[in-house]
PDBQT receptor file of N, H, CA, C and O in Angstrom, charges set to zero:
ATOM      1  N   MET A   1     102.453  98.759  92.220  1.00  0.00    +0.000 N 
ATOM      2  CA  MET A   1     103.390  99.304  93.017  1.00  0.00    +0.000 C 
ATOM      3  C   MET A   1     103.978 100.621  92.369  1.00  0.00    +0.000 C 
ATOM      4  O   MET A   1     104.172 100.780  91.164  1.00  0.00    +0.000 OA
ATOM      5  N   ILE A   2     104.233 101.547  93.383  1.00  0.00    +0.000 N 
ATOM      6  H   ILE A   2     104.076 101.417  94.362  1.00  0.00    +0.000 HD
ATOM      7  CA  ILE A   2     104.654 103.149  92.390  1.00  0.00    +0.000 C 
ATOM      8  C   ILE A   2     106.566 103.015  92.490  1.00  0.00    +0.000 C 
ATOM      9  O   ILE A   2     107.122 102.411  93.407  1.00  0.00    +0.000 OA
ATOM     10  N   ALA A   3     107.120 103.529  91.651  1.00  0.00    +0.000 N 
ATOM     11  H   ALA A   3     106.669 104.020  90.906  1.00  0.00    +0.000 HD
ATOM     12  CA  ALA A   3     108.702 103.281  91.973  1.00  0.00    +0.000 C 
ATOM     13  C   ALA A   3     109.278 104.239  92.961  1.00  0.00    +0.000 C 
ATOM     14  O   ALA A   3     110.355 103.982  93.500  1.00  0.00    +0.000 OA
ATOM     15  N   ARG A   4     108.563 105.418  93.248  1.00  0.00    +0.000 N 
ATOM     16  H   ARG A   4     107.688 105.627  92.810  1.00  0.00    +0.000 HD
ATOM     17  CA  ARG A   4     109.015 106.067  94.356  1.00  0.00    +0.000 C 
ATOM     18  C   ARG A   4     108.133 107.317  94.611  1.00  0.00    +0.000 C 
ATOM     19  O   ARG A   4     107.070 107.443  94.003  1.00  0.00    +0.000 OA
ATOM     20  N   ARG A   5     108.511 108.130  95.394  1.00  0.00    +0.000 N 
ATOM     21  H   ARG A   5     109.375 108.028  95.888  1.00  0.00    +0.000 HD
ATOM     22  CA  ARG A   5     107.637 109.116  96.147  1.00  0.00    +0.000 C 
ATOM     23  C   ARG A   5     107.017 109.778  95.163  1.00  0.00    +0.000 C 
ATOM     24  O   ARG A   5     107.667 109.967  94.136  1.00  0.00    +0.000 OA
ATOM     25  N   CYS A   6     105.480 110.335  95.249  1.00  0.00    +0.000 N 
ATOM     26  H   CYS A   6     104.951 110.182  96.084  1.00  0.00    +0.000 HD
ATOM     27  CA  CYS A   6     104.843 111.054  94.462  1.00  0.00    +0.000 C 
ATOM     28  C   CYS A   6     103.648 111.759  94.574  1.00  0.00    +0.000 C 
ATOM     29  O   CYS A   6     103.238 111.442  95.691  1.00  0.00    +0.000 OA
ATOM     30  N   GLU A   7     102.924 112.453  94.124  1.00  0.00    +0.000 N 
ATOM     31  H   GLU A   7     103.257 112.710  93.217  1.00  0.00    +0.000 HD
ATOM     32  CA  GLU A   7     101.812 113.217  94.412  1.00  0.00    +0.000 C 
ATOM     33  C   GLU A   7     100.599 112.813  93.937  1.00  0.00    +0.000 C 
ATOM     34  O   GLU A   7     100.243 113.108  92.796  1.00  0.00    +0.000 OA
ATOM     35  N   VAL A   8      99.963 112.210  94.637  1.00  0.00    +0.000 N 
ATOM     36  H   VAL A   8     100.252 111.971  95.564  1.00  0.00    +0.000 HD
ATOM     37  CA  VAL A   8      98.472 111.756  94.366  1.00  0.00    +0.000 C 
ATOM     38  C   VAL A   8      97.559 113.088  93.919  1.00  0.00    +0.000 C 
ATOM     39  O   VAL A   8      97.356 113.806  94.898  1.00  0.00    +0.000 OA
ATOM     40  N   ARG A   9      97.070 113.502  92.916  1.00  0.00    +0.000 N 
ATOM     41  H   ARG A   9      97.235 112.919  92.120  1.00  0.00    +0.000 HD
ATOM     42  CA  ARG A   9      95.899 114.700  92.577  1.00  0.00    +0.000 C 
ATOM     43  C   ARG A   9      94.588 114.346  92.438  1.00  0.00    +0.000 C 
ATOM     44  O   ARG A   9      94.174 113.240  92.091  1.00  0.00    +0.000 OA
ATOM     45  N   LEU A  10      94.023 115.193  92.684  1.00  0.00    +0.000 N 
ATOM     46  H   LEU A  10      94.360 116.091  92.966  1.00  0.00    +0.000 HD
ATOM     47  CA  LEU A  10      92.423 115.243  92.638  1.00  0.00    +0.000 C 
ATOM     48  C   LEU A  10      92.221 114.697  90.869  1.00  0.00    +0.000 C 
ATOM     49  O   LEU A  10      91.777 113.616  90.483  1.00  0.00    +0.000 OA
ATOM     50  N   LYS A  11      92.737 115.909  90.001  1.00  0.00    +0.000 N 
ATOM     51  H   LYS A  11      93.098 116.788  90.314  1.00  0.00    +0.000 HD
ATOM     52  CA  LYS A  11      92.272 115.329  88.639  1.00  0.00    +0.000 C 
ATOM     53  C   LYS A  11      93.492 115.430  87.774  1.00  0.00    +0.000 C 
ATOM     54  O   LYS A  11      94.472 116.014  88.236  1.00  0.00    +0.000 OA
ATOM     55  N   PRO A  12      93.531 114.945  86.621  1.00  0.00    +0.000 N 
ATOM     56  CA  PRO A  12      94.816 114.546  85.987  1.00  0.00    +0.000 C 
ATOM     57  C   PRO A  12      95.600 115.824  85.273  1.00  0.00    +0.000 C 
ATOM     58  O   PRO A  12      95.788 115.952  84.064  1.00  0.00    +0.000 OA
ATOM     59  N   LYS A  13      95.994 116.698  86.280  1.00  0.00    +0.000 N 
ATOM     60  H   LYS A  13      95.841 116.593  87.263  1.00  0.00    +0.000 HD
ATOM     61  CA  LYS A  13      96.800 118.030  85.812  1.00  0.00    +0.000 C 
ATOM     62  C   LYS A  13      97.488 118.179  86.558  1.00  0.00    +0.000 C 
ATOM     63  O   LYS A  13      97.253 117.628  87.634  1.00  0.00    +0.000 OA
ATOM     64  N   MET A  14      98.562 118.891  86.439  1.00  0.00    +0.000 N 
ATOM     65  H   MET A  14      98.754 119.338  85.566  1.00  0.00    +0.000 HD
ATOM     66  CA  MET A  14      99.645 119.110  87.440  1.00  0.00    +0.000 C 
ATOM     67  C   MET A  14      99.294 120.472  88.586  1.00  0.00    +0.000 C 
ATOM     68  O   MET A  14      99.924 120.717  89.615  1.00  0.00    +0.000 OA
ATOM     69  N   LYS A  15      98.312 121.093  88.134  1.00  0.00    +0.000 N 
ATOM     70  H   LYS A  15      97.801 120.894  87.298  1.00  0.00    +0.000 HD
ATOM     71  CA  LYS A  15      98.165 122.704  88.997  1.00  0.00    +0.000 C 
ATOM     72  C   LYS A  15      96.628 121.759  89.603  1.00  0.00    +0.000 C 
ATOM     73  O   LYS A  15      95.777 122.489  90.109  1.00  0.00    +0.000 OA
ATOM     74  N   SER A  16      96.346 120.468  89.562  1.00  0.00    +0.000 N 
ATOM     75  H   SER A  16      97.038 119.875  89.151  1.00  0.00    +0.000 HD
ATOM     76  CA  SER A  16      95.398 119.943  90.556  1.00  0.00    +0.000 C 
ATOM     77  C   SER A  16      95.897 120.097  92.009  1.00  0.00    +0.000 C 
ATOM     78  O   SER A  16      97.050 120.249  92.413  1.00  0.00    +0.000 OA
ATOM     79  N   THR A  17      94.938 120.033  92.574  1.00  0.00    +0.000 N 
ATOM     80  H   THR A  17      94.001 119.910  92.246  1.00  0.00    +0.000 HD
ATOM     81  CA  THR A  17      95.067 119.611  94.231  1.00  0.00    +0.000 C 
ATOM     82  C   THR A  17      95.699 118.227  94.720  1.00  0.00    +0.000 C 
ATOM     83  O   THR A  17      95.375 117.089  94.381  1.00  0.00    +0.000 OA
ATOM     84  N   VAL A  18      96.497 118.562  95.439  1.00  0.00    +0.000 N 
ATOM     85  H   VAL A  18      96.760 119.486  95.714  1.00  0.00    +0.000 HD
ATOM     86  CA  VAL A  18      97.451 117.409  95.645  1.00  0.00    +0.000 C 
ATOM     87  C   VAL A  18      96.696 116.706  97.039  1.00  0.00    +0.000 C 
ATOM     88  O   VAL A  18      96.421 117.460  97.973  1.00  0.00    +0.000 OA
ATOM     89  N   LEU A  19      96.421 115.446  97.123  1.00  0.00    +0.000 N 
ATOM     90  H   LEU A  19      96.645 114.834  96.364  1.00  0.00    +0.000 HD
ATOM     91  CA  LEU A  19      95.453 114.852  97.845  1.00  0.00    +0.000 C 
ATOM     92  C   LEU A  19      96.225 114.163  98.910  1.00  0.00    +0.000 C 
ATOM     93  O   LEU A  19      95.934 114.184 100.106  1.00  0.00    +0.000 OA
ATOM     94  N   ALA A  20      97.502 113.388  98.230  1.00  0.00    +0.000 N 
ATOM     95  H   ALA A  20      97.738 113.371  97.259  1.00  0.00    +0.000 HD
ATOM     96  CA  ALA A  20      98.142 112.656  99.271  1.00  0.00    +0.000 C 
ATOM     97  C   ALA A  20      99.737 112.650  98.572  1.00  0.00    +0.000 C 
ATOM     98  O   ALA A  20      99.977 112.823  97.377  1.00  0.00    +0.000 OA
ATOM     99  N   ILE A  21     100.732 112.405  99.651  1.00  0.00    +0.000 N 
ATOM    100  H   ILE A  21     100.537 112.265 100.622  1.00  0.00    +0.000 HD
ATOM    101  CA  ILE A  21     102.157 112.156  98.669  1.00  0.00    +0.000 C 
ATOM    102  C   ILE A  21     102.548 110.603  99.243  1.00  0.00    +0.000 C 
ATOM    103  O   ILE A  21     102.794 110.300 100.411  1.00  0.00    +0.000 OA
ATOM    104  N   LEU A  22     102.527 109.780  98.136  1.00  0.00    +0.000 N 
ATOM    105  H   LEU A  22     102.326 110.026  97.188  1.00  0.00    +0.000 HD
ATOM    106  CA  LEU A  22     102.934 107.934  98.409  1.00  0.00    +0.000 C 
ATOM    107  C   LEU A  22     104.294 108.041  98.439  1.00  0.00    +0.000 C 
ATOM    108  O   LEU A  22     104.824 109.025  97.924  1.00  0.00    +0.000 OA
ATOM    109  N   ASP A  23     104.943 107.187  98.959  1.00  0.00    +0.000 N 
ATOM    110  H   ASP A  23     104.512 106.387  99.377  1.00  0.00    +0.000 HD
ATOM    111  CA  ASP A  23     106.279 106.680  99.031  1.00  0.00    +0.000 C 
ATOM    112  C   ASP A  23     106.347 105.389  98.193  1.00  0.00    +0.000 C 
ATOM    113  O   ASP A  23     105.265 104.893  97.878  1.00  0.00    +0.000 OA
ATOM    114  N   GLY A  24     107.384 104.834  97.828  1.00  0.00    +0.000 N 
ATOM    115  H   GLY A  24     108.262 105.238  98.085  1.00  0.00    +0.000 HD
ATOM    116  CA  GLY A  24     107.641 103.809  96.884  1.00  0.00    +0.000 C 
ATOM    117  C   GLY A  24     107.272 102.348  97.623  1.00  0.00    +0.000 C 
ATOM    118  O   GLY A  24     107.538 101.276  97.080  1.00  0.00    +0.000 OA
ATOM    119  N   THR A  25     106.768 102.427  98.644  1.00  0.00    +0.000 N 
ATOM    120  H   THR A  25     106.552 103.298  99.085  1.00  0.00    +0.000 HD
ATOM    121  CA  THR A  25     106.440 101.209  99.273  1.00  0.00    +0.000 C 
ATOM    122  C   THR A  25     104.742 100.746  99.218  1.00  0.00    +0.000 C 
ATOM    123  O   THR A  25     104.313  99.709  99.724  1.00  0.00    +0.000 OA
ATOM    124  N   ILE A  26     104.004 101.647  98.570  1.00  0.00    +0.000 N 
ATOM    125  H   ILE A  26     104.353 102.489  98.158  1.00  0.00    +0.000 HD
ATOM    126  CA  ILE A  26     102.431 101.542  98.720  1.00  0.00    +0.000 C 
ATOM    127  C   ILE A  26     102.092 100.669  97.288  1.00  0.00    +0.000 C 
ATOM    128  O   ILE A  26     102.651 100.922  96.220  1.00  0.00    +0.000 OA
ATOM    129  N   LYS A  27     101.299  99.835  97.429  1.00  0.00    +0.000 N 
ATOM    130  H   LYS A  27     100.845  99.629  98.296  1.00  0.00    +0.000 HD
ATOM    131  CA  LYS A  27     100.763  99.038  96.394  1.00  0.00    +0.000 C 
ATOM    132  C   LYS A  27      99.597  99.697  95.599  1.00  0.00    +0.000 C 
ATOM    133  O   LYS A  27      98.727 100.085  96.379  1.00  0.00    +0.000 OA
ATOM    134  N   VAL A  28      99.387  99.876  94.659  1.00  0.00    +0.000 N 
ATOM    135  H   VAL A  28     100.094  99.561  94.026  1.00  0.00    +0.000 HD
ATOM    136  CA  VAL A  28      98.255 100.340  93.779  1.00  0.00    +0.000 C 
ATOM    137  C   VAL A  28      97.486  99.996  92.746  1.00  0.00    +0.000 C 
ATOM    138  O   VAL A  28      98.170  99.563  91.819  1.00  0.00    +0.000 OA
ATOM    139  N   VAL A  29      96.369 100.012  92.534  1.00  0.00    +0.000 N 
ATOM    140  H   VAL A  29      95.814 100.364  93.287  1.00  0.00    +0.000 HD
ATOM    141  CA  VAL A  29      95.511  99.350  91.585  1.00  0.00    +0.000 C 
ATOM    142  C   VAL A  29      95.307 100.343  90.546  1.00  0.00    +0.000 C 
ATOM    143  O   VAL A  29      94.737 101.365  90.928  1.00  0.00    +0.000 OA
ATOM    144  N   VAL A  30      95.677 100.280  89.182  1.00  0.00    +0.000 N 
ATOM    145  H   VAL A  30      96.141  99.450  88.871  1.00  0.00    +0.000 HD
ATOM    146  CA  VAL A  30      95.003 100.980  88.292  1.00  0.00    +0.000 C 
ATOM    147  C   VAL A  30      93.978 101.208  87.657  1.00  0.00    +0.000 C 
ATOM    148  O   VAL A  30      93.776 100.488  86.679  1.00  0.00    +0.000 OA
ATOM    149  N   LEU A  31      93.039 102.217  87.967  1.00  0.00    +0.000 N 
ATOM    150  H   LEU A  31      93.204 102.802  88.762  1.00  0.00    +0.000 HD
ATOM    151  CA  LEU A  31      91.882 102.032  87.716  1.00  0.00    +0.000 C 
ATOM    152  C   LEU A  31      91.679 102.565  86.142  1.00  0.00    +0.000 C 
ATOM    153  O   LEU A  31      90.974 101.811  85.472  1.00  0.00    +0.000 OA
ATOM    154  N   GLN A  32      92.125 103.606  85.534  1.00  0.00    +0.000 N 
ATOM    155  H   GLN A  32      92.698 104.219  86.079  1.00  0.00    +0.000 HD
ATOM    156  CA  GLN A  32      92.079 104.223  84.508  1.00  0.00    +0.000 C 
ATOM    157  C   GLN A  32      93.533 104.799  84.024  1.00  0.00    +0.000 C 
ATOM    158  O   GLN A  32      94.453 105.166  84.756  1.00  0.00    +0.000 OA
ATOM    159  N   GLU A  33      93.497 104.782  82.672  1.00  0.00    +0.000 N 
ATOM    160  H   GLU A  33      92.750 104.485  82.077  1.00  0.00    +0.000 HD
ATOM    161  CA  GLU A  33      94.499 105.375  82.271  1.00  0.00    +0.000 C 
ATOM    162  C   GLU A  33      94.040 106.323  80.948  1.00  0.00    +0.000 C 
ATOM    163  O   GLU A  33      93.486 105.780  79.993  1.00  0.00    +0.000 OA
ATOM    164  N   VAL A  34      94.325 107.866  80.957  1.00  0.00    +0.000 N 
ATOM    165  H   VAL A  34      94.776 108.307  81.733  1.00  0.00    +0.000 HD
ATOM    166  CA  VAL A  34      94.364 108.865  80.130  1.00  0.00    +0.000 C 
ATOM    167  C   VAL A  34      95.515 109.586  80.103  1.00  0.00    +0.000 C 
ATOM    168  O   VAL A  34      95.934 110.379  80.947  1.00  0.00    +0.000 OA
ATOM    169  N   HIS A  35      96.147 109.145  78.745  1.00  0.00    +0.000 N 
ATOM    170  H   HIS A  35      95.807 108.501  78.060  1.00  0.00    +0.000 HD
ATOM    171  CA  HIS A  35      97.547 109.907  78.247  1.00  0.00    +0.000 C 
ATOM    172  C   HIS A  35      98.626 109.431  79.311  1.00  0.00    +0.000 C 
ATOM    173  O   HIS A  35      98.874 108.229  79.412  1.00  0.00    +0.000 OA
ATOM    174  N   LYS A  36      99.110 110.143  79.910  1.00  0.00    +0.000 N 
ATOM    175  H   LYS A  36      98.909 111.119  79.827  1.00  0.00    +0.000 HD
ATOM    176  CA  LYS A  36     100.602 110.263  80.756  1.00  0.00    +0.000 C 
ATOM    177  C   LYS A  36     100.252 110.040  82.284  1.00  0.00    +0.000 C 
ATOM    178  O   LYS A  36     101.085 110.103  83.188  1.00  0.00    +0.000 OA
ATOM    179  N   TRP A  37      98.610 109.710  82.483  1.00  0.00    +0.000 N 
ATOM    180  H   TRP A  37      97.933 109.658  81.749  1.00  0.00    +0.000 HD
ATOM    181  CA  TRP A  37      98.100 109.906  83.707  1.00  0.00    +0.000 C 
ATOM    182  C   TRP A  37      97.569 108.715  84.084  1.00  0.00    +0.000 C 
ATOM    183  O   TRP A  37      97.113 107.976  83.211  1.00  0.00    +0.000 OA
ATOM    184  N   VAL A  38      97.542 108.340  85.428  1.00  0.00    +0.000 N 
ATOM    185  H   VAL A  38      97.912 108.940  86.136  1.00  0.00    +0.000 HD
ATOM    186  CA  VAL A  38      96.813 107.021  86.011  1.00  0.00    +0.000 C 
ATOM    187  C   VAL A  38      95.856 107.178  86.873  1.00  0.00    +0.000 C 
ATOM    188  O   VAL A  38      96.302 107.862  87.794  1.00  0.00    +0.000 OA
ATOM    189  N   TYR A  39      94.744 106.892  87.057  1.00  0.00    +0.000 N 
ATOM    190  H   TYR A  39      94.382 106.336  86.309  1.00  0.00    +0.000 HD
ATOM    191  CA  TYR A  39      94.146 106.789  88.217  1.00  0.00    +0.000 C 
ATOM    192  C   TYR A  39      94.038 105.338  88.978  1.00  0.00    +0.000 C 
ATOM    193  O   TYR A  39      93.923 104.168  88.613  1.00  0.00    +0.000 OA
ATOM    194  N   ILE A  40      94.121 105.933  90.049  1.00  0.00    +0.000 N 
ATOM    195  H   ILE A  40      94.215 106.884  90.346  1.00  0.00    +0.000 HD
ATOM    196  CA  ILE A  40      94.506 104.681  90.996  1.00  0.00    +0.000 C 
ATOM    197  C   ILE A  40      93.774 104.457  92.377  1.00  0.00    +0.000 C 
ATOM    198  O   ILE A  40      93.112 105.309  92.969  1.00  0.00    +0.000 OA
ATOM    199  N   SER A  41      93.952 103.481  92.685  1.00  0.00    +0.000 N 
ATOM    200  H   SER A  41      94.489 102.788  92.204  1.00  0.00    +0.000 HD
ATOM    201  CA  SER A  41      92.925 103.137  94.222  1.00  0.00    +0.000 C 
ATOM    202  C   SER A  41      94.235 102.596  94.874  1.00  0.00    +0.000 C 
ATOM    203  O   SER A  41      95.101 102.040  94.199  1.00  0.00    +0.000 OA
ATOM    204  N   TYR A  42      94.356 102.825  96.502  1.00  0.00    +0.000 N 
ATOM    205  H   TYR A  42      93.653 103.277  97.051  1.00  0.00    +0.000 HD
ATOM    206  CA  TYR A  42      95.712 102.378  97.225  1.00  0.00    +0.000 C 
ATOM    207  C   TYR A  42      95.218 102.211  98.660  1.00  0.00    +0.000 C 
ATOM    208  O   TYR A  42      94.108 102.732  98.550  1.00  0.00    +0.000 OA
ATOM    209  N   ILE A  43      95.286 101.940  99.561  1.00  0.00    +0.000 N 
ATOM    210  H   ILE A  43      96.188 101.517  99.650  1.00  0.00    +0.000 HD
ATOM    211  CA  ILE A  43      95.306 101.761 101.037  1.00  0.00    +0.000 C 
ATOM    212  C   ILE A  43      96.248 102.874 101.723  1.00  0.00    +0.000 C 
ATOM    213  O   ILE A  43      97.478 102.895 101.769  1.00  0.00    +0.000 OA
ATOM    214  N   ASN A  44      95.443 103.666 102.171  1.00  0.00    +0.000 N 
ATOM    215  H   ASN A  44      94.443 103.648 102.133  1.00  0.00    +0.000 HD
ATOM    216  CA  ASN A  44      96.191 104.804 103.060  1.00  0.00    +0.000 C 
ATOM    217  C   ASN A  44      97.035 104.045 104.223  1.00  0.00    +0.000 C 
ATOM    218  O   ASN A  44      96.389 103.396 105.046  1.00  0.00    +0.000 OA
ATOM    219  N   PRO A  45      98.039 104.081 104.296  1.00  0.00    +0.000 N 
ATOM    220  CA  PRO A  45      98.649 103.545 105.454  1.00  0.00    +0.000 C 
ATOM    221  C   PRO A  45      98.537 104.158 106.905  1.00  0.00    +0.000 C 
ATOM    222  O   PRO A  45      98.917 103.479 107.859  1.00  0.00    +0.000 OA
ATOM    223  N   ALA A  46      97.966 105.570 107.117  1.00  0.00    +0.000 N 
ATOM    224  H   ALA A  46      97.658 106.121 106.342  1.00  0.00    +0.000 HD
ATOM    225  CA  ALA A  46      97.522 106.286 108.299  1.00  0.00    +0.000 C 
ATOM    226  C   ALA A  46      96.402 105.977 108.786  1.00  0.00    +0.000 C 
ATOM    227  O   ALA A  46      96.318 106.272 109.978  1.00  0.00    +0.000 OA
ATOM    228  N   ASP A  47      95.078 105.278 108.144  1.00  0.00    +0.000 N 
ATOM    229  H   ASP A  47      95.146 105.039 107.175  1.00  0.00    +0.000 HD
ATOM    230  CA  ASP A  47      94.190 105.122 108.531  1.00  0.00    +0.000 C 
ATOM    231  C   ASP A  47      93.306 103.742 107.994  1.00  0.00    +0.000 C 
ATOM    232  O   ASP A  47      92.208 103.330 108.369  1.00  0.00    +0.000 OA
ATOM    233  N   ASN A  48      94.165 103.257 107.057  1.00  0.00    +0.000 N 
ATOM    234  H   ASN A  48      95.056 103.592 106.753  1.00  0.00    +0.000 HD
ATOM    235  CA  ASN A  48      93.646 101.924 106.455  1.00  0.00    +0.000 C 
ATOM    236  C   ASN A  48      92.650 101.839 105.502  1.00  0.00    +0.000 C 
ATOM    237  O   ASN A  48      92.306 100.804 104.931  1.00  0.00    +0.000 OA
ATOM    238  N   LEU A  49      92.046 103.295 105.289  1.00  0.00    +0.000 N 
ATOM    239  H   LEU A  49      92.325 104.136 105.753  1.00  0.00    +0.000 HD
ATOM    240  CA  LEU A  49      91.253 103.180 104.160  1.00  0.00    +0.000 C 
ATOM    241  C   LEU A  49      91.687 103.220 102.676  1.00  0.00    +0.000 C 
ATOM    242  O   LEU A  49      92.834 103.504 102.333  1.00  0.00    +0.000 OA
ATOM    243  N   ALA A  50      90.478 102.852 101.646  1.00  0.00    +0.000 N 
ATOM    244  H   ALA A  50      89.546 102.621 101.925  1.00  0.00    +0.000 HD
ATOM    245  CA  ALA A  50      90.717 102.824 100.410  1.00  0.00    +0.000 C 
ATOM    246  C   ALA A  50      90.739 104.420  99.667  1.00  0.00    +0.000 C 
ATOM    247  O   ALA A  50      89.727 105.112  99.784  1.00  0.00    +0.000 OA
ATOM    248  N   GLU A  51      91.637 104.821  99.097  1.00  0.00    +0.000 N 
ATOM    249  H   GLU A  51      92.459 104.260  99.002  1.00  0.00    +0.000 HD
ATOM    250  CA  GLU A  51      91.738 106.116  98.420  1.00  0.00    +0.000 C 
ATOM    251  C   GLU A  51      91.587 106.065  97.041  1.00  0.00    +0.000 C 
ATOM    252  O   GLU A  51      91.177 105.044  96.489  1.00  0.00    +0.000 OA
ATOM    253  N   SER A  52      91.873 107.053  96.447  1.00  0.00    +0.000 N 
ATOM    254  H   SER A  52      92.206 107.883  96.895  1.00  0.00    +0.000 HD
ATOM    255  CA  SER A  52      91.977 106.982  95.100  1.00  0.00    +0.000 C 
ATOM    256  C   SER A  52      92.413 108.740  94.747  1.00  0.00    +0.000 C 
ATOM    257  O   SER A  52      92.244 109.778  95.388  1.00  0.00    +0.000 OA
ATOM    258  N   GLY A  53      93.080 108.411  93.321  1.00  0.00    +0.000 N 
ATOM    259  H   GLY A  53      93.217 107.569  92.800  1.00  0.00    +0.000 HD
ATOM    260  CA  GLY A  53      93.463 109.840  92.389  1.00  0.00    +0.000 C 
ATOM    261  C   GLY A  53      94.447 109.273  91.650  1.00  0.00    +0.000 C 
ATOM    262  O   GLY A  53      94.760 108.091  91.511  1.00  0.00    +0.000 OA
ATOM    263  N   TRP A  54      95.036 110.591  91.048  1.00  0.00    +0.000 N 
ATOM    264  H   TRP A  54      94.781 111.552  91.161  1.00  0.00    +0.000 HD
ATOM    265  CA  TRP A  54      95.656 110.479  90.061  1.00  0.00    +0.000 C 
ATOM    266  C   TRP A  54      97.194 110.818  89.926  1.00  0.00    +0.000 C 
ATOM    267  O   TRP A  54      97.676 111.872  90.341  1.00  0.00    +0.000 OA
ATOM    268  N   ILE A  55      97.998 109.704  89.231  1.00  0.00    +0.000 N 
ATOM    269  H   ILE A  55      97.606 108.848  88.893  1.00  0.00    +0.000 HD
ATOM    270  CA  ILE A  55      99.497 109.831  89.879  1.00  0.00    +0.000 C 
ATOM    271  C   ILE A  55      99.984 109.928  87.996  1.00  0.00    +0.000 C 
ATOM    272  O   ILE A  55      99.206 109.431  87.182  1.00  0.00    +0.000 OA
ATOM    273  N   LEU A  56     101.141 110.520  87.567  1.00  0.00    +0.000 N 
ATOM    274  H   LEU A  56     101.773 110.924  88.228  1.00  0.00    +0.000 HD
ATOM    275  CA  LEU A  56     101.940 110.065  86.534  1.00  0.00    +0.000 C 
ATOM    276  C   LEU A  56     102.024 108.728  86.354  1.00  0.00    +0.000 C 
ATOM    277  O   LEU A  56     102.057 107.952  87.309  1.00  0.00    +0.000 OA
ATOM    278  N   LYS A  57     102.075 108.256  84.813  1.00  0.00    +0.000 N 
ATOM    279  H   LYS A  57     102.048 108.886  84.038  1.00  0.00    +0.000 HD
ATOM    280  CA  LYS A  57     102.485 107.077  84.956  1.00  0.00    +0.000 C 
ATOM    281  C   LYS A  57     103.841 106.487  85.031  1.00  0.00    +0.000 C 
ATOM    282  O   LYS A  57     104.118 105.323  85.321  1.00  0.00    +0.000 OA
ATOM    283  N   LYS A  58     104.771 107.605  84.681  1.00  0.00    +0.000 N 
ATOM    284  H   LYS A  58     104.545 108.550  84.445  1.00  0.00    +0.000 HD
ATOM    285  CA  LYS A  58     106.105 107.109  84.904  1.00  0.00    +0.000 C 
ATOM    286  C   LYS A  58     106.346 106.625  86.430  1.00  0.00    +0.000 C 
ATOM    287  O   LYS A  58     107.212 105.770  86.614  1.00  0.00    +0.000 OA
ATOM    288  N   TYR A  59     105.684 107.089  87.433  1.00  0.00    +0.000 N 
ATOM    289  H   TYR A  59     104.980 107.784  87.283  1.00  0.00    +0.000 HD
ATOM    290  CA  TYR A  59     106.220 106.417  88.640  1.00  0.00    +0.000 C 
ATOM    291  C   TYR A  59     105.619 105.042  89.027  1.00  0.00    +0.000 C 
ATOM    292  O   TYR A  59     105.869 104.466  90.085  1.00  0.00    +0.000 OA
ATOM    293  N   LEU A  60     104.724 104.539  87.963  1.00  0.00    +0.000 N 
ATOM    294  H   LEU A  60     104.521 105.007  87.103  1.00  0.00    +0.000 HD
ATOM    295  CA  LEU A  60     104.575 102.948  88.126  1.00  0.00    +0.000 C 
ATOM    296  C   LEU A  60     105.632 102.032  88.035  1.00  0.00    +0.000 C 
ATOM    297  O   LEU A  60     106.657 102.299  87.408  1.00  0.00    +0.000 OA
ATOM    298  N   ILE A  61     105.478 101.119  88.535  1.00  0.00    +0.000 N 
ATOM    299  H   ILE A  61     104.645 100.901  89.044  1.00  0.00    +0.000 HD
ATOM    300  CA  ILE A  61     106.693 100.061  88.348  1.00  0.00    +0.000 C 
ATOM    301  C   ILE A  61     105.713  98.971  87.614  1.00  0.00    +0.000 C 
ATOM    302  O   ILE A  61     104.672  98.644  88.184  1.00  0.00    +0.000 OA
ATOM    303  N   LYS A  62     106.099  98.354  86.203  1.00  0.00    +0.000 N 
ATOM    304  H   LYS A  62     106.945  98.620  85.740  1.00  0.00    +0.000 HD
ATOM    305  CA  LYS A  62     105.446  97.678  85.356  1.00  0.00    +0.000 C 
ATOM    306  C   LYS A  62     105.561  96.693  86.320  1.00  0.00    +0.000 C 
ATOM    307  O   LYS A  62     106.524  96.549  87.072  1.00  0.00    +0.000 OA
ATOM    308  N   LYS A  63     104.190  95.770  86.268  1.00  0.00    +0.000 N 
ATOM    309  H   LYS A  63     103.407  95.887  85.656  1.00  0.00    +0.000 HD
ATOM    310  CA  LYS A  63     104.064  94.319  86.850  1.00  0.00    +0.000 C 
ATOM    311  C   LYS A  63     104.579  93.238  85.954  1.00  0.00    +0.000 C 
ATOM    312  O   LYS A  63     103.970  93.174  84.886  1.00  0.00    +0.000 OA
ATOM    313  N   GLU A  64     105.385  92.515  86.089  1.00  0.00    +0.000 N 
ATOM    314  H   GLU A  64     105.880  92.567  86.956  1.00  0.00    +0.000 HD
ATOM    315  CA  GLU A  64     105.915  91.546  85.264  1.00  0.00    +0.000 C 
ATOM    316  C   GLU A  64     104.873  90.074  84.785  1.00  0.00    +0.000 C 
ATOM    317  O   GLU A  64     104.272  89.485  85.683  1.00  0.00    +0.000 OA
ATOM    318  N   GLN A  65     104.825  89.882  84.202  1.00  0.00    +0.000 N 
ATOM    319  H   GLN A  65     105.313  90.361  83.472  1.00  0.00    +0.000 HD
ATOM    320  CA  GLN A  65     103.688  88.839  83.781  1.00  0.00    +0.000 C 
ATOM    321  C   GLN A  65     104.225  87.582  83.289  1.00  0.00    +0.000 C 
ATOM    322  O   GLN A  65     103.463  86.684  82.928  1.00  0.00    +0.000 OA
TER     323      GLN A  65
């Protein structure tokens, strides 16, 4: 799950195209980590389709084990 509103980007760079803006209620699955970025998959609430993109790792809420 993400901690707060964040932008999902096409590539792991701040100047990359913004694909979507997610709020803090979206559950995500982390597919890959690259430095301070994570590649995620999530269900878009607008159309219930799976989408993916890059967000900064700091926006994730760590899952307790």
